[in-house]
LOKE-506383 format. One record per atom (N, C-alpha, C, O, CB): x, y, z; residue in one letter. Coordinates in steps of 0.1 Angstrom, whole numbers, plus 2048, in hexadecimal, padded with zeros to 3 digits. Glycine has a CB too. Example, Ala and Ser with C-alpha at 12.3 -4.5 7.8 and 13.67 -1.06 7.14 Angstrom:
8847C784Ea 87B7D384Ea 8847DF84Ea 88E7DF855a 8717D385Aa 8807EA847s 8897F5847s 88180084Fs 88680B850s 88D7FA839s 
END
This chain:
7308157B9x 73E8127B4x 7448087BEx 7438097CAx 74681E7B4x 74B7FE7B8x 7537F47C0x 7627F87BDx 7657FC7B2x 7507E67BCx 76A7F67C7x 7787FA7C6x 7817EF7CBx 77F7E97D5x 77B8077CDx 78C7EC7C3x 7977E37C8x 7A27ED7CDx 7A77F57C6x 79C7DA7BDx 7A57EC7DAx 7AF7F47E0x 7BC7EC7E0x 7BE7E37E8x 7AB7F87EFx 7C67F17D8x 7D27EA7D7x 7DD7F37DCx 7E17FE7D6x 7D57E67C8x 7E37F07E8x 7EC7F97EFx 7FA7F27F0x 7FB7E67F0x 7E67FC7FCx 8047FB7F2x 8117F77F6x 8177EB7EEx 8197E07F3x 8127F3805x 8187EE7E1x 81C7E37D7x 82C7E27D8x 8317D77D7x 8197E77C9x 8327ED7DBx 8417ED7DDx 8497E57D3x 8527DD7D6x 8447E77EBx 8467E87C6x 84E7E27BBx 84E7D37BAx 8567CE7B3x 85C7E77BDx 8447CD7C0x 8427BF7BFx 8397BC7B3x 82D7BA7B5x 83D7B87CCx 83E7BB7A7x 8367B979Bx 82F7AC79Bx 8237AC797x 83F7BB78Fx 8357A179Ex 82E79479Ex 8217947A7x 81778F7A3x 8377897A2x 82279B7B2x 81779B7BBx 80C7A47B5x 8007A07B6x 81B7A17C9x 80F7AF7AFx 8057B87A9x 7FE7B179Dx 7F27B279Cx 80C7C57A4x 8067AA795x 8007A3789x 7F679978Ex 7EC797788x 80B79C781x 7FA791799x 7F078779Ex 7E478D7A3x 7D97887A1x 7F777F7A9x 7E57997AAx 7D979F7AFx 7D07A47A4x 7C47A37A4x 7DD7AB7B9x 7D67AB79Ax 7CE7B178Fx 7C67A6788x 7BC7A9783x 7D77B8786x 7CB79A788x 7C478F781x 7B878B789x 7AF784783x 7CD783780x 7B778F796x 7AB78B79Ex 7A17977A0x 7967957A5x 7B07877ACx 7A57A379Cx 79C7AE79Dx 7917AE792x 7957AD786x 7A47BC79Cx 7857AD796x 77A7AD78Cx 77B7B8782x 77F7C3785x 76C7AD792x 7777B6775x 7787C076Bx 7707CC76Dx 7737D7768x 7757B975Ex 7657CB774x 75C7D6776x 75F7DE783x 7567E6787x 74E7D1776x 76A7DC789x 76E7E2795x 7787ED793x 7827EA78Cx 7737D87A0x 7767F9798x 780803798x 78C8007A1x 78B7F87AAx 77A81179Cx 79880679Ex 7A48037A6x 7A980F7ACx 7AB81A7A5x 7AE7FC79Dx 7AD80F7B9x 7B48197BFx 7C28147C3x 7C380A7CBx 7AD81F7CBx 7CC8197BDx 7DA8167C1x 7DE81F7CCx 7E082B7CAx 7E48177B5x 7E08197D8x 7E18227E4x 7EF8267E9x 7F18287F5x 7DB81B7EFx 7F88277E0x 80582D7E3x 8108237E7x 80D8177E8x 8048367EFx 81D8277E7x 82881F7E8x 8288147DDx 8288087E0x 8298187F6x 8288187D1x 8268107C6x 8338097C1x 8337FD7BFx 8208187BAx 83D8117BFx 84980B7B8x 85580A7C0x 8608057BBx 84C8157ADx 85580D7CDx 86180D7D5x 8647FE7D9x 85F7F97E3x 85F8157E2x 86C7F87D0x 86F7E97D2x 8777E47C6x 87D7EC7BFx 8627E17D3x 8787D77C4x 8817D27BBx 87E7D37ACx 8877D27A4x 8837C37BDx 8727D67A8x 86E7D879Ax 8667E5799x 85A7E5795x 8657CC796x 86C7F079Bx 8657FD79Bx 85F80178Ex 85480478Dx 86E8087A0x 868802784x 863806777x 8597FD771x 84F80276Bx 86E80876Dx 85B7F0772x 8517E676Dx 8447E7774x 8397E676Ex 8577D876Ex 8447E9781x 8387EA789x 8307F7785x 8247F7783x 83B7EA798x 838802784x 83180F780x 82B80E772x 820813770x 83C81A781x 832807769x 82D80575Cx 8207FD75Cx 817800754x 8377FE753x 81F7F3764x 8137EB765x 8077F376Ax 7FC7F2766x 8157DE76Ex 80A7FC774x 800805779x 7FB80E76Ex 7EF81176Dx 80580D785x 804813766x 80181C75Bx 7F7816752x 7EE81C74Cx 80D821754x 7FA80974Fx 7F1801746x 7E380074Ax 7DA7FE742x 7F77F4744x 7E0803757x 7D280275Bx 7CA80E756x 7BE80D756x 7D280276Bx 7D1818752x 7CA82474Dx 7C082A756x 7C282A762x 7C2820740x 7B5830751x 7AC83775Ax 7A482F764x 79D83476Cx 7A283F751x 7A5822762x 79E81976Cx 7A481A77Ax 79D818784x 79F80A767x 7B181E77Ax 7B781F787x 7BA82D78Bx 7BE835783x 7C4817787x 7B8830798x 7BC83D79Ex 7C883A7A7x 7C78317B0x 7B08447A5x 7D28427A6x 7DE8407AEx 7E084B7B9x 7DE8577B6x 7EB8407A6x 7E38477C5x 7E78507D0x 7F684F7D2x 7FC8457CFx 7DF84C7DDx 7FB85A7D6x 80985A7D9x 80C8557E8x 8048597F1x 80F8687D7x 81684D7E9x 81A8497F7x 82784F7FAx 82E8557F1x 81B83A7F7x 82B84E806x 83885480Bx 84484F803x 84D857800x 83A852819x 8448427FFx 84F83D7F8x 84F8407E9x 85983F7E2x 85082E7F9x 8448457E4x 84384A7D6x 8498587D5x 84F85B7CBx 8348497D2x 8468607DEx 84A86E7DDx 8588717E3x 85E87B7DFx 8408777E3x 85D8687ECx 86986B7F3x 87285E7F2x 86F8547F9x 86786F802x 87C85F7EAx 8848537E8x 8908527F1x 89984A7EFx 8898537DAx 89085A7FCx 899859806x 8A785E803x 8A88687FBx 89B84A80Ax 8B2859809x 8B184D812x 8AD852820x 8B085C825x 8BF847813x 8A5849827x 8A084C834x 8AB84983Ex 8AD851848x 894844837x 8B283E83Cx 8BD83A845x 8C983683Dx 8C7832831x 8B882F84Fx 8D5836842x 8E183383Bx 8E0825835x 8E582382Ax 8ED835844x 8DA81B83Dx 8DA80E838x 8D280C82Cx 8D3802825x 8D5804843x 8C9815829x 8C081481Dx 8C581C811x 8BF81D807x 8B2819820x 8D1823813x 8D682C808x 8D78257FBx 8D382B7F1x 8E383280Dx 8DE81A7FAx 8E08137EDx 8D380F7E6x 8D28117DAx 8E88067EFx 8C980B7EEx 8BC8077E9x 8B58137E3x 8AF8127D8x 8B48017F3x 8B581E7EAx 8AE82A7E5x 8B58317D9x 8AF8367D0x 8AC8347F0x 8C28307D9x 8CA8357CEx 8C782D7C1x 8C58327B6x 8D98367D1x 8C68207C3x 8C38177B8x 8B581A7B3x 8B381B7A7x 8C48087BDx 8AC81B7BCx 89E81D7B8x 89D82A7B0x 89682B7A6x 89581E7C5x 8A38357B5x 8A28427AEx 8A78417A0x 8A2847797x 8AA84C7B6x 8B283979Ex 8B8837791x 8AF82F787x 8B183077Bx 8C5830792x 8A582878Cx 89C820783x 89182877Dx 88B824773x 89681578Bx 88E834783x 88283C77Ex 886846773x 89084D775x 87C84378Ax 87E847769x 88085075Ex 87985E762x 87285E76Cx 87B84B751x 87C86875Ax 87587475Cx 86687375Ax 85E879761x 87B87F752x 86286A750x 85486874Ex 84E86175Ax 84286475Ex 85285F742x 855858760x 85085176Dx 84D85C777x 84385C77Ex 85A847772x 857864779x 85686E784x 84A878781x 84387C78Bx 863876786x 84887B775x 83D884771x 83087E774x 827884778x 83F889762x 82F871771x 82286A773x 81F869782x 81486C786x 82385B76Ex 82986678Ax 827865799x 82487379Fx 81C8747A8x 8348607A0x 82987D799x 82788B79Ex 81888F79Dx 8148997A3x 82F895797x 811888794x 80288B793x 7F988579Dx 7EE88879Ex 7FE887785x 7FF87B7A5x 7F78747AEx 7F387D7BAx 7FC8837C0x 7FE8677B3x 7E687D7BFx 7E28847CAx 7E587D7D7x 7E88717D7x 7D38887C9x 7E48847E2x 7E687D7F0x 7D98767F4x 7DA86C7FBx 7E98887FAx 7CD87A7F0x 7C18747F4x 7B78747E8x 7B987B7DEx 7BA87B800x 7AD86B7EAx 7A386A7DFx 7968667E6x 79685E7EFx 7A785F7D5x 78B86D7E2x 77E86A7E8x 7758647DDx 77386A7D3x 7788777EEx 76F8587E0x 7668527D7x 75984D7DFx 75A84A7EBx 76D8467D0x 74E84C7D8x 7428467DEx 7428377DBx 7428337CFx 73584D7D8x 74482F7E5x 7458217E3x 73881A7E8x 73381D7F3x 75181B7EBx 7338117E0x 7278097E4x 7288047F2x 7317FD7F6x 7257FE7DAx 71E8077FAx 71D802807x 725809812x 72380781Ex 7207F4807x 73081080Dx 739816817x 738825817x 73D82C820x 747812813x 73082B80Ex 72E83980Dx 73A840808x 74283B801x 72A83E81Bx 73A84D80Cx 746855808x 75385080Ex 75484E81Bx 74486480Cx 75C84C806x 76884580Bx 77484D807x 7778507FBx 769837805x 77C850811x 78985780Fx 79584D80Fx 797846819x 78B86181Bx 79C84D804x 7A8845802x 7B484D805x 7B5858800x 7A883F7F4x 7BD84880Dx 7CA84F810x 7D4844811x 7D1838812x 7C985781Dx 7E1848812x 7EC83E814x 7EE83B822x 7EC830827x 7F984380Dx 7F284582Ax 7F5843838x 7E9847840x 7E283F846x 80184C83Dx 7E6854841x 7DA859847x 7D486483Ex 7DB868835x 7DC85E856x 7C8869841x 7C3874839x 7CB881839x 7CA889830x 7B587783Dx 7D4882843x 7DB88F844x 7EA88D840x 7F189783Fx 7DA894851x 7EF88183Fx 7FD87F83Cx 800871837x 7FA86783Cx 806882848x 80886F82Cx 80B862827x 81685B830x 81985082Dx 810863819x 81B86283Ax 82585C843x 81E858850x 825851858x 830866845x 81285D853x 80C85A85Fx 80684C85Fx 7FE848856x 801864863x 80984486Ax 80583686Ax 7F9834872x 7F783987Dx 81082E870x 7EF82C86Cx 7E4827874x 7E5818874x 7E781286Ax 7D682B86Dx 7E5812880x 7E7804881x 7DB7FD887x 7D180488Bx 7F380188Ax 7DB7F0888x 7D07E988Ex 7CF7EC89Dx 7C47E98A3x 7D27DA88Cx 7D97F18A3x 7D97F48B2x 7DA8028B5x 7DC8068C1x 7E47EC8B9x 7D880B8ABx 7D78198AEx 7CC81C8B8x 7C18178B6x 7D58228A1x 7CF8248C2x 7C58278CCx 7BA82F8C7x 7BB8368BDx 7CB82E8D8x 7AE82D8CDx 7A28358C8x 7A58448C9x 7A184C8C0x 7968328D1x 7AD8488D3x 7B08568D5x 7B885B8C9x 7B58668C4x 7B68598E2x 7C38548C6x 7CC8588BBx 7C48588AEx 7C68618A6x 7D88508BBx 7BC84D8ACx 7B584C89Fx 7AB85789Ex 7A985D893x 7AE83E89Ex 7A485A8A8x 79A8658A8x 7A08728A4x 79B87A89Dx 7938668B6x 7AC8758AAx 7B38818A7x 7B8881898x 7B788C891x 7C08838B0x 7BD876893x 7C1875885x 7B587887Bx 7B787E871x 7C7867882x 7A987487Fx 79E875876x 79588187Ax 78A882875x 795869877x 79A88A881x 792895887x 78C89E87Cx 7818A487Ex 79A89E890x 79289F870x 78D8A7866x 78689F85Ax 7828A5850x 7988B0860x 78489285Cx 77E88A852x 76F88A853x 76988985Ex 78387B854x 76988C847x 75A88B847x 75587F83Fx 74987C83Fx 755898840x 75E877839x 75A86B832x 75686183Bx 759861847x 766866829x 74E857836x 74984C83Ex 753841840x 75383A84Ax 73C847838x 75C840836x 766836836x 77383B832x 774844829x 76282A82Dx 77E837839x 78C83A835x 79382E832x 79382483Ax 793842841x 79A82D826x 7A2822822x 7B0826822x 7B483081Bx 79D81C815x 7B981F829x 7C782382Ax 7D0817828x 7CB80C825x 7CA829838x 7DD819829x 7E780F827x 7F3812830x 7F181583Cx 7EB80D818x 7FF81282Ax 80B816830x 81180D83Bx 81D80B83Cx 809824836x 808807843x 80D7FE84Dx 80C7EF84Ax 80F7E7852x 80580185Ax 8087EC83Ex 8097DF838x 8027D383Fx 8067C883Ex 8187DB837x 7F77D7846x 7EF7CC84Cx 7E07D084Cx 7DD7DC84Ex 7F47C985Ax 7D87C6849x 7CA7C9847x 7C37CA854x 7C67C385Ex 7C37BE83Fx 7B97D4855x 7B07D4860x 7A47DC85Cx 7A47E3852x 7B77DB86Dx 7997DA864x 78D7E1861x 7877E586Fx 7837DC877x 7827D785Ax 7877F2872x 7827F687Fx 77A80387Ex 77A809873x 78E7F9888x 773806888x 76A812888x 76E81B894x 77081689Fx 75C80E888x 76E828891x 76F83189Cx 76483C89Ax 764842890x 77D83889Cx 75C83D8A4x 7508468A3x 748842897x 743836895x 7548558A3x 74684B88Dx 73E848881x 747845875x 74184486Ax 73585487Ex 753843877x 75C84186Cx 76283286Cx 76782E876x 76884B86Cx 76182C860x 76781F85Fx 775820859x 77682884Fx 75E815856x 77F81A85Ex 78C81B85Ax 79180D855x 79180385Dx 796820865x 79580C849x 799800843x 7A880183Ex 7AB80B837x 7907FC837x 7B07F7841x 7BD7F683Bx 7BD7EB831x 7BA7E0835x 7C97F4846x 7C07EE825x 7BF7E581Ax 7CA7DA81Ax 7C97D0813x 7BF7EC80Dx 7D57DC822x 7E07D3822x 7EA7D6817x 7E97E1811x 7DB7C5820x 7F47CE816x 7FF7D080Cx 8007C5802x 7FF7B9805x 80C7D2813x 8007C97F5x 8027BF7EBx 8117BA7EAx 8137AE7E9x 7FF7C57DDx 81A7C37ECx 8287C07E9x 8317BC7F5x 83B7B67F3x 82E7CB7E2x 82C7C0801x 8357BD80Dx 82C7BC819x 82D7C5822x 83F7C880Fx 8237B281Ax 8197B2825x 81F7AE832x 8297A6833x 80E7A9821x 8197B383Dx 81C7AE84Ax 80F7A784Fx 8077AC857x 8207BA854x 80D79B84Bx 80179384Ex 804785854x 7FB77D856x 7F9792841x 811782855x 81577585Bx 81576A851x 81A75F855x 80B772866x 81176C845x 81276283Bx 81376982Dx 80D77382Bx 80675883Bx 81A762824x 81C769817x 80F76B80Fx 805765812x 82676180Fx 810774805x 8057777FCx 8057857F9x 80D78D7FEx 7F8772803x 7FB7897F1x 7F97977EDx 7EC79B7F3x 7E17957EFx 7FA7997DEx 7EB7A57FCx 7DF7A8803x 7D97B57FEx 7E07BF7FCx 7E27AA812x 7CC7B57FCx 7C57C17F7x 7B67C07FBx 7B37B7803x 7C67C17E7x 7AE7CA7F7x 7A17CA7FCx 7977CD7F0x 79A7D67E8x 79F7D5807x 78C7C67F0x 7817C97E7x 7767D07EEx 7707CA7F8x 77C7BB7E0x 7737DC7EAx 7697E57F1x 75D7E67EAx 75D7E97DEx 7707F27F4x 7517E47F1x 7447E67EBx 73D7D97E8x 7427D17E0x 7457EF7DEx 7327D77EEx 72B7DF7F8x 7317DE806x 72E7E680Fx 71C7DC7F9x 7397D4808x 7407D2815x 74F7D4813x 7547D9809x 73D7C581Bx 7567CE81Dx 7657CE81Cx 7697BF81Cx 7677B8826x 76B7D6829x 76F7BC811x 7747AE80Fx 7837AE80Fx 7897B2805x 76E7A7803x 78A7A9819x 7987A8819x 79C79C810x 797791812x 79E7A7827x 7A679E808x 7AA7947FEx 7B9791800x 7C179A804x 7A77987F0x 7BC7847FEx 7CA7807FEx 7CC7787F1x 7C676E7EFx 7CE77780Bx 7D577D7E9x 7D87767DCx 7E576F7DDx 7EF7757E0x 7D87817D1x 7E57627DAx 7F175A7DAx 7F875C7CCx 7F275E7C2x 7EE74B7DCx 80575C7CDx 80D75D7C0x 81A7547C2x 81D7517CDx 81076B7BCx 8207527B7x 82C7497B7x 8387507BEx 83F7587B7x 8307447A9x 83A74E7CBx 8457557D2x 8537517CDx 85C7597CDx 8447527E1x 8547447C9x 86173F7C4x 8657477B7x 87074B7B6x 8617307C2x 85B7487AFx 85D74F7A2x 86075E7A5x 86876479Ex 85274D798x 8587647AEx 85A7727B2x 8687747B7x 86F77E7B4x 8507767BCx 86D76B7C0x 87A76C7C5x 88576C7BAx 88F7737BBx 87D7617D0x 8837637B1x 88D7627A6x 88D76F79Dx 897774799x 88A75679Dx 88177479Cx 880781794x 88678C79Bx 88D795795x 871784792x 88578D7A9x 88C7977B1x 89B7957B0x 8A279F7AEx 8877967BFx 8A07897B1x 8AE7877B0x 8B478A7A2x 8BF78E7A1x 8B17787B3x 8AB78A798x 8B078D78Bx 8B179C788x 8B77A077Ex 8A6787780x 8AC7A4792x 8AE7B3791x 8BB7B6797x 8C27AE79Dx 8A27BA797x 8BF7C3797x 8CB7C879Ex 8C77CE7ABx 8CF7D67B0x 8D27D2795x 8BB7CB7B0x 8B77D17BDx 8C07CD7C8x 8C47C27CAx 8A87CC7C0x 8C57D77D0x 8CE7D47DAx 8C87CC7E5x 8BD7CE7EAx 8D37E27E1x 8D07C27EAx 8CC7B97F5x 8BF7B27F2x 8B57B47FAx 8CC7C0802x 8BD7AB7E7x 8B07A57E4x 8AC79A7EEx 8A07987EFx 8B179F7D6x 8B57947F5x 8B17897FEx 8A978E80Ax 8A078780Fx 8BD782803x 8AC79A80Ex 8A47A0819x 8967A2815x 88C79F81Cx 8AA7AE81Dx 8947A7809x 8867A9803x 87F79B802x 87379A806x 8867B07F6x 8867917FDx 8807847FBx 87C77E808x 872778809x 88A77B7F4x 884780812x 88177A820x 875781825x 86C77A82Cx 88D77C829x 87378E823x 867794828x 85A78F821x 84F78F827x 8687A3826x 85C78B815x 85078680Dx 84D778811x 841774812x 8537877FEx 857770814x 854762817x 85175F825x 84A756829x 860759813x 85776782Ex 85476683Dx 850774842x 85877A84Ax 860760844x 84477983Fx 841786843x 83E788852x 83A77E858x 83578B83Bx 840794857x 83C797865x 82D794867x 82579585Dx 8407A5868x 829792873x 81B790876x 81479E878x 81B7A887Ax 819787882x 80779E877x 8007AA87Ax 8037B0888x 8057BC889x 7F07A8879x 8037A7892x 8067AB8A0x 8147B18A1x 8167BC8A7x 80579F8A9x 81E7AB89Bx 82C7B089Bx 82C7BE894x 8327C889Ax 8367A7894x 8277BF888x 8277CB881x 8207D6888x 8257E2889x 8227C9873x 8147D488Cx 80B7DE893x 8127E489Fx 8127F08A1x 7FE7D8896x 8187DB8A7x 81F7DF8B3x 82B7E98B0x 82C7F38B6x 8237D38BCx 8337E48A7x 83F7EC8A3x 83B7F989Dx 8408048A1x 8487E489Ax 8327F9893x 82E80588Cx 82780F895x 82881B893x 826801880x 81F80A89Ex 8178138A7x 82181A8B1x 8208268B3x 80D80B8AFx 82B8128B6x 8358188BFx 83D8238B7x 84082D8BDx 83E80E8C4x 8408208ABx 84882A8A3x 83F8368A1x 8448428A1x 84C824895x 83283589Ex 82984089Cx 8288498A8x 8288558A7x 81B83B897x 8288428B4x 82684A8C0x 8338518C3x 83385C8C8x 8238408CCx 83F84B8C0x 84B8528C2x 84D85E8B9x 8518698BDx 8578488BFx 84885D8ADx 8498688A3x 8408738A7x 84287F8A4x 846863895x 8358708AEx 82B87A8B2x 82F8828BEx 82A88D8C1x 81D8748B5x 83987C8C6x 83D8838D2x 84688F8CFx 84A8968D9x 8458798DBx 
END
């Protein structure tokens, strides 16, 4: 089996549509969580539904918990909650936290959003071997595919390969695009270009609160180094 790992779409429908146009027809799809939390939630969720049994969806922290996490995000999360129907919520409620598949060349592969034990736990490009080993202490799979931290990496700890597929809808890669991974028999990191100007206009045409902040993140994204340092420090603080 070959798998396209599509993670952290965050309601960016134009990015998702562009990526799906590049996924080979004979490849299975894993949607790795944080699907609709963004400017086009219902439209993005509907496009995922259209994939049918070809796609397996995992729940991410932003899919199951609409916040608000902080006061400054209250308007955005209240808006997002209002966009979802009862049918949308029922569909998302069926998504598991993890999924295990046999992937060509990678062996038994465990897909998760954050880490195998929590969709909120961050694994970054600079996570120490000690912390990563503890996170994976109960894993028996040969490969773990994660997301949540929005930057691609491929590393190994002991006998386990850990791959972050990147983010389609809000990447931290230092340059715009939609980032994903094609798995089997190796790991091929992909960057799909799409029309950012058209996407920005589509976002502005919604009633999404503070659309310019979202657009700025898409056009001038944080670098891997910036994101990894900040997210790792946050993870360490939360663990204390």
